N, C-alpha and C positions, 0 to 999 in steps of 0.2 A: 503493501499499498503507497510506503514511503521512499521516497530515493534516495532521502539521506535520513540516517539513526542513530541513534547512541542511548542504546537499549541499558536497562536495570536489570539486577533480577526480579525475575515474576513473584507476584505478593503469593504467598500460599492461601490456602482456602482460609485455615485458621487467621490469616491477615486481612480477609476479603471479609470474612463474617466478624471480624471486631474492627473493620473502617466503614463497614453499615450501618453498625452499631452507633459509632462515635460521630459519625457526619449528621446524625439527627435528636444527637442528645442536647436538652437544655444547657446552657453555661453553668459551666461551676463556680461559686463563689470567687474563686481565685482570678476564675475569668472573668468575672464580673466586675474585680475591683478592678484588673490591668486596662478593660475596657474606660472604666470613668475617665481614670488617669491619660489617656491615649485622645491626646486628640488627633482629629485627622487631617492630611494635610489638604490642597484643592480648593476649589470653589469654598466647599462649605464649612472651610475653616472662619471664613469673616464671622460667621451666625452660629459658632461654634455652642454648644449648651452639652454639662455632661449628660450622658446617653445610660440608661439604665438597662443594661442588656442582662438583665432577670427579666424581663417580658419580651424578648428576641424569641422567634419560633422558627428554627432550623428546619430547612425543606424535609419530610418525613415521606414521600411517597419513594414508593421502589427505586432505585438506580437502574439506568439504562443495561440492557444485559450486555451490548457494544461495548458500554466502560468497562466494567468487570472484567468482561475478556481482555482488553486491553490490557487492564491493570494485573493481569496473571500471566499475561505475556512480557511485560514491561514495566515493575512499579513504578514509574515515573520514567524521565529521561527526554534527551531533546530529539526532532524529528522535522521533515521538512517535503514540500514539494513546490519546487517552484519558487515562488516568492512567497508559499504560505507555511508558517514555521509557529512550531508547537512544541513550548516550553514542560511535559507534564508534570503536576505535582505528583509527591510520591502522598502513599497512602498515609503515613502521620511522618513527626516531626516538624522542626520550625519553618518549612518549607511547605508542609503535608497540606490537603485541602481543608481539615478543621483550622487549622493554625492561619491559613488565608484570609478561611472567610469571617473570624471574628480580630481577625487583625485589621482589616479593611473593611468593619463593621456592614457586613452584606446584607445581614439581615435588618437594618435599619432603614439603610438607602435604595435595597433592591430586595424586598421579602421574597422569596421563594426562588430564588439564583440560587446556584450551587456553582463556585466557580473548579474550573480542572486544569486549568494549562493559561500560562502567558505565551506573548507573541515576538516574546523579547525585544517589545520596544514598550512595555508600559501597557500593554491591553488586553485585558482577560477575555478568554473563552468560558462562558459560562453556560450551565443546561438552566432553561423555563422551563420550572417544574411549577409555575402557579397554574396551569391545568392540567388532566390526568393526561398519563399517555396517549401515544396511539398505540394500534393495535398489536405493534413490535415491540412496547413497551417503550420506546424512544420519545424522546422529547426534541424541541425547536433548540438551537446553541442560537446565542447571541454574544455580541462583543461589547465593552465598555471599560473605559479607560480606567484605570485605578485611580487618578485624581478627579472623576467627574461621573462619578457612581450613580446611575438613575433609571428611572424603567423609559423616562421620556423617550420618544421617537425624535425624528425629523419634524416631523408632523406636528409636535407637540411643543417644541423648545427648540432653540440655535444655541451653540451646537447641541446634534443631539447628545442623551447620554449614555444610549445603547442603538443599534443597528442588528437586523438580522443578518445573520451567517451562512446557517446550512438547517433540513429538517430536520439532520441528524446528524449523528459523532460521526457516521461514517463519509456522508457528504463533505462534512467538514476538513475532515483528515485530506481527505483524496483534493479537494479546492486549490487553485494554485499561486490564485491571487492574492497578496497584500492583504491581511484582514481590515487593516485602516482605511484601505480603499475602497470597503465594501459600503462605508455609510454615503447613505442617502443624502449626500449635502456636501457645500464646500468648506465643513471644518477642517480638515486637513490640509485645505490651501492656505496662502499666505491672505491676510487679509484686505477688505479693499480701502483704498486710500494709500496709507502708510503699507511700503510692503519693505522689511526686512531686510537686509543683504545677506542672507543667511542660506546655508549650502542643504540641500536635500539629506543628507546623514553625515554625522560626523557622531565623537565620541563626544559624550556629554561629563562634564565637570563642575562639584561641589568645591566651592573655596570661599574665602573670607567670611565665614562665618564666626561669630563669636567664640573663645576658646571655653566659655560657659556656657552655649547657649545651646545644650542638648535638646530640648525643646523644640526649636529651630530644626535641627538636624532630622526631629522624628517626621516632623513636617515635607520635609525634601523625601524622607524614606519614601512616604506616601504616592507625594505627587510624583516620584520616579517609578513608584514600584520594585524598589528594590529591597531586599531580602537582608539588609546589614541587622545581626543581633543585638537586640537593645543593651543588653551591658559593653561590649566595649564602644560606642558611642564615643566616647569621650577620647580614647585612642585615637577614631579617625578623626575627631575635631581637632586632635592636636598632628596628625598628619597631612593637614590639607597642603595643595590639591586633593581630591579623592576624585580618581574615576569613577562615573557610576554606571553608568552605561556605555560599552562598545558599539557601535554603530545606530546610535539614536539618532532619532527624528527633530534637531531645534525648530522647526516649523510648528510641527504637532506643539513643542512643550512652550514657544512662543505663543498659542493660543492658549492653551493653560494658563500663561501668568497673565492674560488679559484680566484673570477673578482671582488671583494669588499673588497682589501687587507686595506683601511682606516679605517672598521669595526671589523678587528679580534680582535681586544683589547679588545673590551667592549663585548661580545658574552661569557657565562658558561651556565653551567647545571647542576643542582643538580643530587646531588650523595651523600646517606648517611650523611644530615646535612650541607653538604658545597658544595662550589660553584666550577668547573673546567673549565678552557679553551674549548671553542669547536676547537678553533683553538690552537695548538701549536706545534712546525718547529720540523720536524725531526730532526739528529735520538733521541733525549732527548730532554727534558723541561729545562730549567735554573731554577736554585735555587729561583733565586729571581719570579717567574710565581707561587708563592705557591699558592696553595686551600685557597680561602676564606669561613666563616661560613656565613650560607643564614640567611638571616633577612632579608631579602628582603617583596616587599607585590606586588598583581598582579594589575593593575590598566587599566581597560578600555576605 
């Protein structure tokens, strides 16, 4: 099914059984406490209020047979066809399905959605489990950027919060188009009027975050959809600039920053051995916003 595959050991029947139980289990007291102290990044940060995860309901419908078969074959891993890439989440651990569901507050913003992969550029693949499965036990697959989660489509908001990918998992995997290009809008294109001079793809860096601003780094973590562990964040701050996303999309990131002004000063892209800001106000850049030499490292 895949032209490119980086497989992992398949999940055992016991692991799959535990996984099916875990993805639908209500949040524990510790998970509820973790959510309460972890503000989201992206557009919703400005209106953030503490969230009571105790009222969340995780998707309880049966998981798609094709998805369980995929995990039995490879319990996570990286796969691709053409421009379509999937970084499939493992069944457990800090980058597992349950951890990603809770860390990105999906039951709050997209109730009935179950994330199962990233596209390599901060976009979730999710099962839309709001309605019962079809006759084969399958659900539609949708996409949503980790920094702008919600059920609003292009017909309900601009930019859209989610967009359809495929009728089921197999179709989503066989697709060859970059999932970001499937959005039925121009939300990934340069905005009208001022057009930033940005490359189509480039490595994305975090830099110039104050050394005591762990909360800011948590916001950037969510906006960029990276899986930095919470514990070592102070060490990451001390090692700036941080290579956060290899082969990222500066235009799409610039679009998100329209609604996350507080994060604009900390995001850069690499070009010819130096860092340039993803966001610079028109009509021209201040001489004080000079580029800096790339010297950072990537940390997952």
